[in-house]
Biopython code that builds the backbone (N, CA, C, O; Angstrom):
import numpy as np
from Bio.PDB.StructureBuilder import StructureBuilder

atoms = [
    (1, "MET", "N", (-22.620, -44.523, -35.468)),
    (1, "MET", "CA", (-23.149, -44.569, -33.402)),
    (1, "MET", "C", (-23.458, -46.093, -32.695)),
    (1, "MET", "O", (-23.943, -47.084, -33.241)),
    (2, "ALA", "N", (-23.076, -45.950, -31.508)),
    (2, "ALA", "CA", (-22.777, -47.157, -31.197)),
    (2, "ALA", "C", (-23.690, -48.255, -30.586)),
    (2, "ALA", "O", (-24.255, -48.241, -29.493)),
    (3, "ASN", "N", (-23.701, -49.154, -31.495)),
    (3, "ASN", "CA", (-24.514, -50.608, -30.403)),
    (3, "ASN", "C", (-24.284, -50.976, -29.490)),
    (3, "ASN", "O", (-23.160, -51.393, -29.210)),
    (4, "ASN", "N", (-25.659, -50.950, -28.370)),
    (4, "ASN", "CA", (-25.323, -50.908, -26.809)),
    (4, "ASN", "C", (-25.628, -52.746, -26.354)),
    (4, "ASN", "O", (-26.141, -52.923, -27.459)),
    (5, "PHE", "N", (-25.698, -53.704, -25.905)),
    (5, "PHE", "CA", (-26.910, -54.025, -25.340)),
    (5, "PHE", "C", (-27.155, -54.140, -24.298)),
    (5, "PHE", "O", (-26.535, -54.542, -23.314)),
    (6, "SER", "N", (-28.478, -53.640, -24.538)),
    (6, "SER", "CA", (-29.399, -53.739, -22.477)),
    (6, "SER", "C", (-30.745, -54.252, -22.047)),
    (6, "SER", "O", (-31.420, -55.003, -22.751)),
    (7, "GLN", "N", (-30.923, -54.039, -21.466)),
    (7, "GLN", "CA", (-32.389, -54.923, -20.728)),
    (7, "GLN", "C", (-33.265, -53.765, -20.303)),
    (7, "GLN", "O", (-32.929, -52.581, -20.278)),
    (8, "ALA", "N", (-34.224, -54.184, -20.033)),
    (8, "ALA", "CA", (-35.630, -53.927, -19.428)),
    (8, "ALA", "C", (-36.350, -54.738, -18.495)),
    (8, "ALA", "O", (-36.584, -55.921, -18.742)),
    (9, "ASP", "N", (-36.679, -54.235, -17.545)),
    (9, "ASP", "CA", (-37.699, -55.927, -16.476)),
    (9, "ASP", "C", (-38.242, -54.865, -15.244)),
    (9, "ASP", "O", (-37.667, -54.196, -14.385)),
    (10, "THR", "N", (-39.417, -55.046, -15.567)),
    (10, "THR", "CA", (-40.480, -55.146, -14.664)),
    (10, "THR", "C", (-41.085, -56.209, -13.991)),
    (10, "THR", "O", (-40.861, -57.420, -14.007)),
    (11, "THR", "N", (-41.869, -55.541, -13.417)),
    (11, "THR", "CA", (-42.754, -57.065, -12.236)),
    (11, "THR", "C", (-43.818, -56.064, -12.370)),
    (11, "THR", "O", (-43.777, -54.926, -11.902)),
    (12, "LEU", "N", (-45.273, -56.856, -13.406)),
    (12, "LEU", "CA", (-46.333, -55.817, -14.213)),
    (12, "LEU", "C", (-47.516, -56.023, -12.417)),
    (12, "LEU", "O", (-48.164, -56.856, -11.784)),
    (13, "ALA", "N", (-47.101, -54.623, -12.400)),
    (13, "ALA", "CA", (-48.268, -54.359, -11.059)),
    (13, "ALA", "C", (-49.467, -54.245, -11.428)),
    (13, "ALA", "O", (-49.870, -54.902, -10.468)),
    (14, "ASN", "N", (-50.472, -53.976, -12.009)),
    (14, "ASN", "CA", (-52.137, -53.795, -12.193)),
    (14, "ASN", "C", (-51.594, -54.427, -13.456)),
    (14, "ASN", "O", (-50.502, -54.842, -13.842)),
    (15, "ASN", "N", (-53.355, -54.278, -14.142)),
    (15, "ASN", "CA", (-53.413, -54.671, -14.887)),
    (15, "ASN", "C", (-54.123, -54.605, -16.586)),
    (15, "ASN", "O", (-54.751, -55.317, -17.369)),
    (16, "ASN", "N", (-53.229, -52.568, -16.435)),
    (16, "ASN", "CA", (-53.357, -52.109, -17.054)),
    (16, "ASN", "C", (-52.071, -52.646, -18.117)),
    (16, "ASN", "O", (-51.060, -53.297, -17.857)),
    (17, "LEU", "N", (-52.543, -52.115, -19.322)),
    (17, "LEU", "CA", (-50.893, -51.786, -20.774)),
    (17, "LEU", "C", (-49.871, -50.896, -19.832)),
    (17, "LEU", "O", (-49.957, -49.702, -19.546)),
    (18, "THR", "N", (-48.823, -51.915, -19.423)),
    (18, "THR", "CA", (-47.322, -50.928, -19.082)),
    (18, "THR", "C", (-46.632, -51.008, -20.074)),
    (18, "THR", "O", (-46.311, -51.941, -20.810)),
    (19, "THR", "N", (-46.395, -49.813, -20.042)),
    (19, "THR", "CA", (-44.738, -49.451, -20.700)),
    (19, "THR", "C", (-43.402, -49.954, -20.681)),
    (19, "THR", "O", (-42.674, -48.996, -20.421)),
    (20, "VAL", "N", (-42.664, -51.090, -20.844)),
    (20, "VAL", "CA", (-41.776, -51.309, -20.004)),
    (20, "VAL", "C", (-40.513, -50.913, -20.902)),
    (20, "VAL", "O", (-39.541, -50.458, -20.299)),
    (21, "VAL", "N", (-40.430, -51.068, -22.520)),
    (21, "VAL", "CA", (-39.303, -50.253, -22.785)),
    (21, "VAL", "C", (-39.143, -48.995, -24.008)),
    (21, "VAL", "O", (-39.085, -49.628, -25.062)),
    (22, "SER", "N", (-39.091, -48.183, -24.185)),
    (22, "SER", "CA", (-39.626, -46.955, -24.796)),
    (22, "SER", "C", (-38.452, -46.428, -26.074)),
    (22, "SER", "O", (-37.472, -46.127, -25.392)),
    (23, "ALA", "N", (-38.057, -46.163, -27.607)),
    (23, "ALA", "CA", (-37.343, -46.183, -28.090)),
    (23, "ALA", "C", (-38.045, -43.900, -27.764)),
    (23, "ALA", "O", (-38.974, -43.105, -27.622)),
    (24, "THR", "N", (-36.305, -44.185, -27.874)),
    (24, "THR", "CA", (-36.554, -42.112, -28.101)),
    (24, "THR", "C", (-36.184, -41.455, -29.527)),
    (24, "THR", "O", (-36.883, -41.141, -30.491)),
    (25, "SER", "N", (-34.535, -41.359, -29.220)),
    (25, "SER", "CA", (-34.418, -41.094, -30.494)),
    (25, "SER", "C", (-33.833, -42.127, -31.813)),
    (25, "SER", "O", (-34.043, -42.086, -33.025)),
    (26, "ASN", "N", (-33.273, -42.753, -31.228)),
    (26, "ASN", "CA", (-32.839, -44.553, -31.895)),
    (26, "ASN", "C", (-33.494, -44.800, -31.954)),
    (26, "ASN", "O", (-34.438, -44.216, -31.420)),
    (27, "LYS", "N", (-33.648, -45.992, -32.715)),
    (27, "LYS", "CA", (-33.810, -47.282, -33.018)),
    (27, "LYS", "C", (-33.632, -47.899, -31.740)),
    (27, "LYS", "O", (-32.956, -47.224, -30.963)),
    (28, "GLN", "N", (-34.012, -48.890, -31.348)),
    (28, "GLN", "CA", (-33.605, -50.499, -30.485)),
    (28, "GLN", "C", (-34.261, -51.694, -31.397)),
    (28, "GLN", "O", (-35.271, -51.800, -32.093)),
    (29, "ILE", "N", (-33.123, -52.569, -31.019)),
    (29, "ILE", "CA", (-34.112, -53.950, -31.584)),
    (29, "ILE", "C", (-34.083, -54.542, -30.350)),
    (29, "ILE", "O", (-33.177, -54.332, -29.543)),
    (30, "VAL", "N", (-35.060, -55.305, -30.139)),
    (30, "VAL", "CA", (-35.629, -56.306, -29.358)),
    (30, "VAL", "C", (-35.080, -58.072, -29.271)),
    (30, "VAL", "O", (-35.379, -58.881, -30.149)),
    (31, "ILE", "N", (-34.380, -58.368, -28.239)),
    (31, "ILE", "CA", (-33.318, -59.823, -29.654)),
    (31, "ILE", "C", (-34.727, -60.508, -28.305)),
    (31, "ILE", "O", (-35.174, -61.588, -28.693)),
    (32, "GLY", "N", (-35.138, -60.196, -27.427)),
    (32, "GLY", "CA", (-35.802, -61.325, -26.499)),
    (32, "GLY", "C", (-36.945, -60.393, -25.565)),
    (32, "GLY", "O", (-36.407, -59.411, -25.053)),
    (33, "LEU", "N", (-38.386, -60.531, -25.267)),
    (33, "LEU", "CA", (-38.842, -60.516, -24.286)),
    (33, "LEU", "C", (-39.985, -62.097, -24.346)),
    (33, "LEU", "O", (-40.700, -62.729, -25.124)),
    (34, "LEU", "N", (-39.402, -62.090, -22.651)),
    (34, "LEU", "CA", (-40.207, -62.748, -21.523)),
    (34, "LEU", "C", (-40.958, -62.551, -20.328)),
    (34, "LEU", "O", (-40.610, -61.865, -19.367)),
    (35, "ILE", "N", (-42.198, -63.315, -20.477)),
    (35, "ILE", "CA", (-42.964, -62.916, -19.291)),
    (35, "ILE", "C", (-43.376, -64.127, -18.545)),
    (35, "ILE", "O", (-44.131, -65.050, -18.852)),
    (36, "SER", "N", (-42.562, -63.835, -17.301)),
    (36, "SER", "CA", (-42.667, -65.276, -16.337)),
    (36, "SER", "C", (-44.181, -64.511, -15.228)),
    (36, "SER", "O", (-44.454, -63.381, -14.821)),
    (37, "ASN", "N", (-44.884, -66.021, -15.100)),
    (37, "ASN", "CA", (-46.069, -65.928, -14.334)),
    (37, "ASN", "C", (-45.420, -66.099, -12.591)),
    (37, "ASN", "O", (-45.037, -67.144, -12.064)),
    (38, "THR", "N", (-45.457, -64.987, -12.101)),
    (38, "THR", "CA", (-45.022, -65.359, -10.736)),
    (38, "THR", "C", (-45.925, -65.326, -9.886)),
    (38, "THR", "O", (-45.551, -65.313, -8.714)),
    (39, "GLY", "N", (-47.065, -65.306, -10.103)),
    (39, "GLY", "CA", (-48.502, -65.777, -8.865)),
    (39, "GLY", "C", (-48.745, -67.259, -8.378)),
    (39, "GLY", "O", (-47.967, -68.213, -8.379)),
    (40, "THR", "N", (-49.833, -67.182, -8.032)),
    (40, "THR", "CA", (-50.939, -68.801, -7.574)),
    (40, "THR", "C", (-52.107, -68.877, -8.660)),
    (40, "THR", "O", (-53.060, -69.654, -8.593)),
    (41, "SER", "N", (-51.881, -67.959, -9.653)),
    (41, "SER", "CA", (-53.072, -68.349, -10.321)),
    (41, "SER", "C", (-52.849, -68.218, -11.979)),
    (41, "SER", "O", (-52.194, -67.244, -12.351)),
    (42, "ALA", "N", (-53.405, -69.233, -13.094)),
    (42, "ALA", "CA", (-53.201, -68.856, -14.113)),
    (42, "ALA", "C", (-53.509, -67.811, -14.635)),
    (42, "ALA", "O", (-54.559, -67.227, -14.364)),
    (43, "ILE", "N", (-52.419, -67.281, -15.698)),
    (43, "ILE", "CA", (-53.061, -65.289, -16.421)),
    (43, "ILE", "C", (-53.380, -65.628, -17.913)),
    (43, "ILE", "O", (-53.556, -66.667, -18.549)),
    (44, "ASN", "N", (-53.378, -64.295, -18.189)),
    (44, "ASN", "CA", (-53.626, -64.182, -19.361)),
    (44, "ASN", "C", (-52.686, -62.990, -19.638)),
    (44, "ASN", "O", (-52.879, -61.810, -19.347)),
    (45, "VAL", "N", (-51.577, -63.574, -20.291)),
    (45, "VAL", "CA", (-51.128, -62.129, -20.833)),
    (45, "VAL", "C", (-50.521, -61.157, -22.624)),
    (45, "VAL", "O", (-50.192, -61.720, -23.669)),
    (46, "THR", "N", (-50.553, -60.310, -22.472)),
    (46, "THR", "CA", (-50.405, -59.455, -23.609)),
    (46, "THR", "C", (-49.268, -58.800, -24.263)),
    (46, "THR", "O", (-48.701, -58.211, -23.343)),
    (47, "ALA", "N", (-48.701, -58.607, -25.224)),
    (47, "ALA", "CA", (-47.869, -57.245, -25.414)),
    (47, "ALA", "C", (-48.159, -57.343, -26.212)),
    (47, "ALA", "O", (-48.780, -58.247, -26.771)),
    (48, "LYS", "N", (-47.415, -55.485, -26.825)),
    (48, "LYS", "CA", (-48.173, -55.029, -28.339)),
    (48, "LYS", "C", (-46.739, -54.607, -28.186)),
    (48, "LYS", "O", (-45.998, -54.726, -27.210)),
    (49, "LEU", "N", (-46.482, -54.013, -29.539)),
    (49, "LEU", "CA", (-45.479, -52.658, -30.100)),
    (49, "LEU", "C", (-46.514, -51.340, -30.242)),
    (49, "LEU", "O", (-47.471, -51.197, -31.003)),
    (50, "ASN", "N", (-46.188, -50.802, -29.640)),
    (50, "ASN", "CA", (-46.938, -49.264, -30.151)),
    (50, "ASN", "C", (-45.657, -48.960, -31.115)),
    (50, "ASN", "O", (-44.537, -49.200, -30.664)),
    (51, "ASN", "N", (-45.790, -48.473, -32.338)),
    (51, "ASN", "CA", (-45.051, -47.484, -33.514)),
    (51, "ASN", "C", (-44.685, -46.256, -33.413)),
    (51, "ASN", "O", (-43.822, -45.799, -34.162)),
    (52, "GLY", "N", (-45.433, -45.344, -32.233)),
    (52, "GLY", "CA", (-45.069, -44.113, -32.459)),
    (52, "GLY", "C", (-46.335, -43.979, -32.290)),
    (52, "GLY", "O", (-46.598, -43.422, -31.224)),
    (53, "SER", "N", (-47.566, -44.374, -33.147)),
    (53, "SER", "CA", (-49.087, -43.499, -33.124)),
    (53, "SER", "C", (-50.145, -45.000, -32.844)),
    (53, "SER", "O", (-51.352, -45.138, -32.644)),
    (54, "ALA", "N", (-49.262, -45.732, -32.927)),
    (54, "ALA", "CA", (-50.569, -47.055, -32.744)),
    (54, "ALA", "C", (-50.313, -48.185, -32.019)),
    (54, "ALA", "O", (-49.161, -48.605, -31.905)),
    (55, "ASP", "N", (-50.975, -48.568, -31.665)),
    (55, "ASP", "CA", (-50.270, -50.618, -31.089)),
    (55, "ASP", "C", (-50.444, -51.398, -32.114)),
    (55, "ASP", "O", (-51.078, -51.170, -33.144)),
    (56, "ARG", "N", (-49.587, -52.768, -31.656)),
    (56, "ARG", "CA", (-49.548, -53.236, -32.877)),
    (56, "ARG", "C", (-49.621, -54.963, -31.767)),
    (56, "ARG", "O", (-48.851, -55.060, -30.811)),
    (57, "SER", "N", (-50.407, -55.887, -32.035)),
    (57, "SER", "CA", (-50.300, -56.543, -30.878)),
    (57, "SER", "C", (-49.257, -57.976, -31.483)),
    (57, "SER", "O", (-49.511, -58.648, -32.482)),
    (58, "ILE", "N", (-48.224, -58.136, -30.667)),
    (58, "ILE", "CA", (-47.277, -59.113, -30.587)),
    (58, "ILE", "C", (-47.077, -60.228, -29.829)),
    (58, "ILE", "O", (-46.025, -60.867, -29.835)),
    (59, "VAL", "N", (-48.523, -60.623, -28.848)),
    (59, "VAL", "CA", (-49.315, -61.870, -28.473)),
    (59, "VAL", "C", (-49.877, -61.191, -27.916)),
    (59, "VAL", "O", (-49.419, -60.233, -27.293)),
    (60, "THR", "N", (-51.943, -61.780, -28.066)),
    (60, "THR", "CA", (-53.181, -61.778, -27.127)),
    (60, "THR", "C", (-53.064, -62.897, -26.330)),
    (60, "THR", "O", (-52.693, -64.070, -26.383)),
    (61, "ASN", "N", (-53.586, -61.974, -25.469)),
    (61, "ASN", "CA", (-54.061, -63.153, -24.574)),
    (61, "ASN", "C", (-53.377, -64.405, -24.864)),
    (61, "ASN", "O", (-53.485, -65.166, -25.826)),
    (62, "ALA", "N", (-52.721, -64.449, -23.924)),
    (62, "ALA", "CA", (-51.967, -65.889, -24.386)),
    (62, "ALA", "C", (-51.870, -66.146, -22.981)),
    (62, "ALA", "O", (-51.489, -65.431, -22.053)),
    (63, "PRO", "N", (-52.490, -67.853, -23.046)),
    (63, "PRO", "CA", (-52.336, -68.221, -21.468)),
    (63, "PRO", "C", (-51.127, -68.425, -20.474)),
    (63, "PRO", "O", (-50.144, -69.025, -20.909)),
    (64, "LEU", "N", (-51.126, -67.989, -19.223)),
    (64, "LEU", "CA", (-49.690, -68.540, -18.686)),
    (64, "LEU", "C", (-49.903, -69.506, -17.311)),
    (64, "LEU", "O", (-50.058, -68.950, -16.224)),
    (65, "PRO", "N", (-49.902, -70.604, -17.391)),
    (65, "PRO", "CA", (-50.454, -71.525, -16.321)),
    (65, "PRO", "C", (-48.727, -70.857, -15.785)),
    (65, "PRO", "O", (-47.842, -70.280, -16.417)),
    (66, "VAL", "N", (-48.873, -71.354, -14.134)),
    (66, "VAL", "CA", (-48.424, -70.850, -12.382)),
    (66, "VAL", "C", (-47.176, -71.208, -12.923)),
    (66, "VAL", "O", (-47.023, -72.340, -13.381)),
    (67, "GLY", "N", (-46.233, -70.354, -12.927)),
    (67, "GLY", "CA", (-44.909, -71.292, -12.640)),
    (67, "GLY", "C", (-44.565, -70.923, -14.212)),
    (67, "GLY", "O", (-43.871, -69.938, -13.961)),
    (68, "ALA", "N", (-44.559, -70.961, -14.882)),
    (68, "ALA", "CA", (-44.442, -70.767, -16.365)),
    (68, "ALA", "C", (-43.901, -69.060, -16.904)),
    (68, "ALA", "O", (-43.901, -67.982, -16.309)),
    (69, "SER", "N", (-43.497, -69.445, -18.223)),
    (69, "SER", "CA", (-42.881, -68.883, -19.104)),
    (69, "SER", "C", (-43.067, -68.100, -19.993)),
    (69, "SER", "O", (-42.750, -66.951, -19.684)),
    (70, "ILE", "N", (-43.437, -68.220, -20.947)),
    (70, "ILE", "CA", (-43.946, -67.363, -22.447)),
    (70, "ILE", "C", (-42.342, -66.531, -23.364)),
    (70, "ILE", "O", (-42.133, -65.361, -23.044)),
    (71, "GLU", "N", (-41.519, -67.067, -24.231)),
    (71, "GLU", "CA", (-41.456, -66.080, -25.059)),
    (71, "GLU", "C", (-41.551, -65.313, -26.217)),
    (71, "GLU", "O", (-41.137, -65.396, -27.373)),
    (72, "CYS", "N", (-42.150, -64.625, -25.630)),
    (72, "CYS", "CA", (-42.967, -63.715, -27.381)),
    (72, "CYS", "C", (-42.505, -63.483, -28.085)),
    (72, "CYS", "O", (-43.311, -62.893, -28.805)),
    (73, "ILE", "N", (-40.969, -63.511, -28.854)),
    (73, "ILE", "CA", (-40.359, -62.983, -29.944)),
    (73, "ILE", "C", (-39.541, -63.914, -30.111)),
    (73, "ILE", "O", (-38.779, -64.283, -29.217)),
    (74, "GLN", "N", (-39.589, -64.519, -31.491)),
    (74, "GLN", "CA", (-39.241, -65.582, -31.920)),
    (74, "GLN", "C", (-37.820, -65.184, -33.295)),
    (74, "GLN", "O", (-37.305, -65.718, -34.278)),
    (75, "GLY", "N", (-37.755, -64.257, -32.706)),
    (75, "GLY", "CA", (-36.676, -63.706, -33.420)),
    (75, "GLY", "C", (-35.939, -61.952, -33.153)),
    (75, "GLY", "O", (-35.439, -61.595, -32.086)),
    (76, "LYS", "N", (-36.037, -61.166, -34.278)),
    (76, "LYS", "CA", (-35.762, -59.583, -33.676)),
    (76, "LYS", "C", (-36.924, -58.960, -34.038)),
    (76, "LYS", "O", (-37.772, -59.503, -34.747)),
    (77, "LEU", "N", (-37.050, -57.461, -33.440)),
    (77, "LEU", "CA", (-38.424, -56.905, -33.752)),
    (77, "LEU", "C", (-37.777, -55.239, -33.497)),
    (77, "LEU", "O", (-37.293, -55.065, -32.379)),
    (78, "VAL", "N", (-37.748, -54.142, -34.373)),
    (78, "VAL", "CA", (-37.036, -53.488, -34.951)),
    (78, "VAL", "C", (-38.049, -52.592, -33.840)),
    (78, "VAL", "O", (-39.251, -52.814, -33.990)),
    (79, "ILE", "N", (-37.652, -51.550, -32.681)),
    (79, "ILE", "CA", (-38.975, -50.916, -31.875)),
    (79, "ILE", "C", (-38.396, -49.261, -32.629)),
    (79, "ILE", "O", (-37.482, -48.587, -32.154)),
    (80, "PRO", "N", (-39.162, -48.919, -33.804)),
    (80, "PRO", "CA", (-38.450, -47.437, -34.150)),
    (80, "PRO", "C", (-38.534, -46.418, -33.264)),
    (80, "PRO", "O", (-39.231, -46.565, -32.260)),
    (81, "SER", "N", (-37.899, -45.330, -33.474)),
    (81, "SER", "CA", (-37.724, -44.227, -32.410)),
    (81, "SER", "C", (-39.538, -43.790, -32.457)),
    (81, "SER", "O", (-40.374, -44.007, -33.334)),
    (82, "GLY", "N", (-39.675, -43.005, -30.923)),
    (82, "GLY", "CA", (-40.923, -42.811, -30.694)),
    (82, "GLY", "C", (-42.123, -44.381, -30.315)),
    (82, "GLY", "O", (-43.269, -44.486, -29.878)),
    (83, "GLY", "N", (-41.219, -45.209, -30.709)),
    (83, "GLY", "CA", (-42.001, -46.286, -29.893)),
    (83, "GLY", "C", (-41.724, -47.084, -28.969)),
    (83, "GLY", "O", (-40.733, -46.902, -28.262)),
    (84, "ALA", "N", (-42.500, -48.054, -28.812)),
    (84, "ALA", "CA", (-42.599, -48.498, -27.475)),
    (84, "ALA", "C", (-42.940, -49.788, -27.327)),
    (84, "ALA", "O", (-43.547, -50.177, -28.325)),
    (85, "ILE", "N", (-42.791, -50.722, -26.402)),
    (85, "ILE", "CA", (-42.963, -52.054, -26.358)),
    (85, "ILE", "C", (-43.981, -52.263, -24.804)),
    (85, "ILE", "O", (-43.363, -52.107, -23.751)),
    (86, "LYS", "N", (-44.955, -52.483, -24.747)),
    (86, "LYS", "CA", (-46.281, -52.673, -23.752)),
    (86, "LYS", "C", (-46.623, -53.746, -23.320)),
    (86, "LYS", "O", (-47.231, -54.490, -24.089)),
    (87, "VAL", "N", (-46.512, -53.924, -22.764)),
    (87, "VAL", "CA", (-47.204, -55.885, -21.776)),
    (87, "VAL", "C", (-48.302, -55.444, -20.609)),
    (87, "VAL", "O", (-48.236, -54.383, -19.989)),
    (88, "GLN", "N", (-49.348, -56.481, -20.423)),
    (88, "GLN", "CA", (-50.189, -56.489, -19.862)),
    (88, "GLN", "C", (-51.160, -57.669, -19.831)),
    (88, "GLN", "O", (-51.765, -58.364, -20.648)),
    (89, "LYS", "N", (-51.017, -57.563, -18.429)),
    (89, "LYS", "CA", (-51.815, -59.367, -17.322)),
    (89, "LYS", "C", (-53.206, -58.954, -17.018)),
    (89, "LYS", "O", (-53.535, -57.831, -16.635)),
    (90, "ASP", "N", (-54.047, -60.030, -17.237)),
    (90, "ASP", "CA", (-55.419, -60.076, -16.504)),
    (90, "ASP", "C", (-55.436, -60.496, -15.426)),
    (90, "ASP", "O", (-56.578, -60.883, -15.176)),
    (91, "GLY", "N", (-54.388, -60.728, -14.136)),
    (91, "GLY", "CA", (-54.414, -60.627, -12.815)),
    (91, "GLY", "C", (-53.582, -61.998, -12.757)),
    (91, "GLY", "O", (-53.362, -62.876, -13.592)),
    (92, "GLY", "N", (-53.186, -61.797, -11.328)),
    (92, "GLY", "CA", (-51.866, -62.268, -11.009)),
    (92, "GLY", "C", (-51.273, -61.885, -10.553)),
    (92, "GLY", "O", (-51.578, -61.054, -9.697)),
    (93, "SER", "N", (-49.768, -62.295, -10.861)),
    (93, "SER", "CA", (-48.380, -61.523, -10.712)),
    (93, "SER", "C", (-47.309, -61.871, -11.672)),
    (93, "SER", "O", (-47.036, -63.070, -11.632)),
    (94, "ALA", "N", (-46.622, -61.184, -12.518)),
    (94, "ALA", "CA", (-45.943, -61.382, -13.561)),
    (94, "ALA", "C", (-45.001, -60.805, -13.733)),
    (94, "ALA", "O", (-45.319, -59.648, -13.461)),
    (95, "ASP", "N", (-43.354, -60.822, -14.196)),
    (95, "ASP", "CA", (-42.685, -60.391, -14.555)),
    (95, "ASP", "C", (-41.991, -60.137, -15.586)),
    (95, "ASP", "O", (-41.613, -61.206, -16.065)),
    (96, "CYS", "N", (-41.474, -58.889, -16.427)),
    (96, "CYS", "CA", (-41.216, -59.086, -17.564)),
    (96, "CYS", "C", (-39.589, -58.296, -17.992)),
    (96, "CYS", "O", (-39.218, -57.217, -17.528)),
    (97, "ILE", "N", (-38.642, -59.324, -19.173)),
    (97, "ILE", "CA", (-37.818, -59.149, -19.208)),
    (97, "ILE", "C", (-37.540, -58.584, -20.866)),
    (97, "ILE", "O", (-38.171, -59.190, -21.732)),
    (98, "ILE", "N", (-36.880, -57.770, -21.189)),
    (98, "ILE", "CA", (-36.723, -57.255, -22.800)),
    (98, "ILE", "C", (-35.509, -57.758, -22.751)),
    (98, "ILE", "O", (-34.956, -57.481, -21.686)),
    (99, "SER", "N", (-34.651, -58.602, -23.720)),
    (99, "SER", "CA", (-33.448, -57.944, -24.001)),
    (99, "SER", "C", (-33.502, -57.288, -25.323)),
    (99, "SER", "O", (-34.515, -57.534, -25.980)),
    (100, "LEU", "N", (-32.410, -56.316, -25.975)),
    (100, "LEU", "CA", (-32.075, -54.981, -26.724)),
    (100, "LEU", "C", (-30.831, -55.381, -26.824)),
    (100, "LEU", "O", (-30.111, -56.173, -26.215)),
    (101, "LEU", "N", (-30.665, -54.271, -28.221)),
    (101, "LEU", "CA", (-29.305, -53.870, -28.765)),
    (101, "LEU", "C", (-30.127, -52.468, -28.974)),
    (101, "LEU", "O", (-31.275, -52.263, -29.370)),
    (102, "THR", "N", (-29.406, -51.858, -28.680)),
    (102, "THR", "CA", (-29.884, -50.217, -28.404)),
    (102, "THR", "C", (-28.881, -49.308, -29.163)),
    (102, "THR", "O", (-27.738, -49.628, -29.490)),
    (103, "ASP", "N", (-29.704, -47.723, -29.464)),
    (103, "ASP", "CA", (-28.771, -46.411, -29.687)),
    (103, "ASP", "C", (-27.961, -47.432, -31.451)),
    (103, "ASP", "O", (-26.785, -47.552, -31.796)),
    (104, "VAL", "N", (-29.100, -47.881, -32.037)),
    (104, "VAL", "CA", (-29.323, -48.323, -34.051)),
    (104, "VAL", "C", (-30.095, -47.421, -34.973)),
    (104, "VAL", "O", (-31.299, -47.619, -35.131)),
    (105, "SER", "N", (-29.749, -46.876, -35.317)),
    (105, "SER", "CA", (-29.523, -45.848, -36.769)),
    (105, "SER", "C", (-30.131, -46.110, -37.612)),
    (105, "SER", "O", (-30.049, -45.464, -38.656)),
]
sb = StructureBuilder()
sb.init_structure("model")
sb.init_model(0)
sb.init_chain("A")
sb.init_seg("    ")
for serial, (resi, resn, name, xyz) in enumerate(atoms, 1):
    if name == "N":
        sb.init_residue(resn, " ", resi, " ")
    sb.init_atom(name, np.array(xyz, "f"), 0.0, 1.0, " ", f" {name:<3s}", serial, name[0])
structure = sb.get_structure()
């Protein structure tokens, strides 16, 4: 099976837990998960790994000052088949960028 580098990104539009990337039939490896505060006030951010049936915390309510960003993964993280990465903010504006190695068997 081929391994391909990919990227998923989104502007977090509301304060709900938002799925940024999901794995279908093959696993994916997250090699970077960056959240940036693009608003005018400090926010708190949360990122979770869903393993196909339950959410597990990567970071919970991490404070993010105006103009700052946080790299949520300090290594690699496998998204299992049927899993996902979800991100949430508690107000303001934020962007999320996830770098991936896809199609991993």
